Steps between C-alpha positions, in 0.01 A plus 500: 500500500344297780580516869811300586492255789838330470717663232674834554725699268752215478328168555379383841701616798463504877614371838591133477238271658252789522232538230550542209848348527397160637547147373128484426508809279810364322311175441207696357738694271638172367157352445358813333798605289560139400142460377512833317824421317409142409396547139271199486703294251657164575861616531681523833491847656793645692557758773845605628551631853790696647543666837729718707659398830216570750416239759132513399589395145511145635133538593374685191678289237349159595152654519536642148640167376201317651256735328661480157556124507143444624358646178741298286786745442859378504722707729870584484648665809823702478579590861657844560528697174441868408152603389624579145644149486153354554361725224775384262459131585124520456558598140805289420349182649173558311310504830135608519562700816784622723485573873742690722463474877642820645414821680782681320656765727275431804640333810495123548166492683319593177466294186329526165394322182573648156363338185638506145324396182649265239663799327698582816307820577311577821129430473260780414253641752218324314657155529584556867137593568387185317729291722360678807144412405596135451692484831179535700336205328504164677831324560364195315438685171680372191705232672678258271431130498737291714676383185542856366666672798794726421855380551743704710875530450781716640722658232850570632648667195266802482750738669784410257261554208414845634870583542564422132206718390621786721856478367366519144364849582858625554682610181714212376801720420525626859630343821473590866865405556675756717178617669437443869125479557321493833160334473234473771251224423267578795529137618240444231431325172812632323747384764663241272427610144605866526854457639557203269397700192736787584784257578455314172517832312842563656434722801654481844183453705449609861163351595292578809146396586567150367426293811122456510353323803128544433457808719779740396378590150514882457608532867726808506619412152396518135368784288278639777795523744786646293722549807603134465634524145650844572698347786611212277620745233703692757641192673605331176586821309265383226449682171122470528235360732184320391213424738212272397171450681361174636385361164773673297264680263629842601824669602670810620863585430759694693817648355855445624450783752192337650248740345165339411372500141123444473290348222438834327873571464562142381223535239652826376845340476378197305269712279785731397732207432241311297399814308867567419541142376177515301327219687243699701153430364194724514709818518457512875454329833193383694490578872236550766342809648759475782805566281672833555422801284876534452504171307229628268691825436829314441341269242326791324838674470623190311196503270349204686158469662393377843166324506342454843275221629337419832728346762587134443757349267237297316328824392836623376540176307152526349575851367839386370334222303231732364745770393794289386737620775788284622597692815283589797486482875434653836691738723511220759732303272268271303658525155357316201726426203249366252763373256610258772218453754123518547510648850731701725847347536752648744795295380445571130460871572825495697675338204393790274650749746816291525528500119499883499750504787740269315466664159528858626798433725359760740434446872141433604487831690532686168221296341266501799359854470324490166269787594431735789186373675243759600399500869261212552336389824295188568307445823306184585195571716343202676122491542269269695206460266263664257607687188696812600535611136122549483504739797420864415793628710747282312358603162529868599861455618590331169339784301688760707829312456461475123416872482809587709730298272334674205652298219852521648481159657279196562282371782409133511273349766420130472414200717751220547405181319618278786459692828260746670713795396441814299815606316538878467771610257584849376790635300601834357783748472405668830596253774333697782172511308519125434540433874207722585269340244585145619452602864160659431363206301639246748337684790167493319531125437582438868200702608276304262641155577 
């Protein structure tokens, strides 16, 4: 795989108005991706564009629109809508390409561009690299004739369409009537559609993080700041709390006592329910190398497998498609329900948990602890430059750590796909040993970086 200049592990992401997240780069993305996905026939070609609630979305969206329309692509803009909504609309509207403008769980000063193919799936590494190579060609390459420019239109009913698709993922014979649900929408893309979906399914909804102003997305709220939804659960005496991230493609849950339930526990809960109902495909679940060893052991005890991929929900999705799995996700709360969606969807995942809650008649606190997690520690080590993982001291520390864990745990050391960070994660039954291994490797990385 070639060296990446723009794309990271999840599209292009960075500080707004600082390269690569500038209007010029967005224009180049539109020009390049538009040319690549124009098939060469005489029909009209279409791209759909959604965004979250960041102030910089007003800068990035017009630049993308200019690029796509310049090469002759028609453009439909949705305004604020969850990332999975863009993926769904790309497919249902027979578009050639879908674009989501979001930096997910990052603060408002960042933004990003995620691309989806006509099938609603995130683009492969190979296609992203092809787009990169075309982005550095001249800005006058492949421009359409004046009479063949793309037309641009705002579509106002995309959010209601997404709500109907989301509701269809909830069992028809069940209702949320009688449940009080606190939901934190992170002042992000789900701020309208998520509370509305829960309300239309019968719930009493207590919504927070639903007043976006362009700069408050993910600010002390959402899935990366669970204190907000925990407080809402306590204040409103809710039965469950749901917290989405800025683009609503992931979630965390808290029970009625305010205890947080992470993505691994949610995956275990849904996997057991689906296996019991005979709808789990592939005889297992796909997760990343970050998922807890406790999840793997719990699934094995049920006769189910856990297949691991590199970090990134699109790699989870790729393995799910290859192996015929319909459930996968990440510890961080990206959950993919392949029967219903082509990418992570926080709201749809929440609906699966709510279905178990309703059908079981048990409180969320009894469902939350699906397995006992083994001690796991993650430390992010910032570095200034170079390649710390090539340093002899770091390699030696990793070898020593793996030898110390000796098959009773795991050590994972990897670079961040979006920042100058090395992520050092270890887990095992001996918590003190895990701490020591992480500390040793982290110290070596600091010394090298």
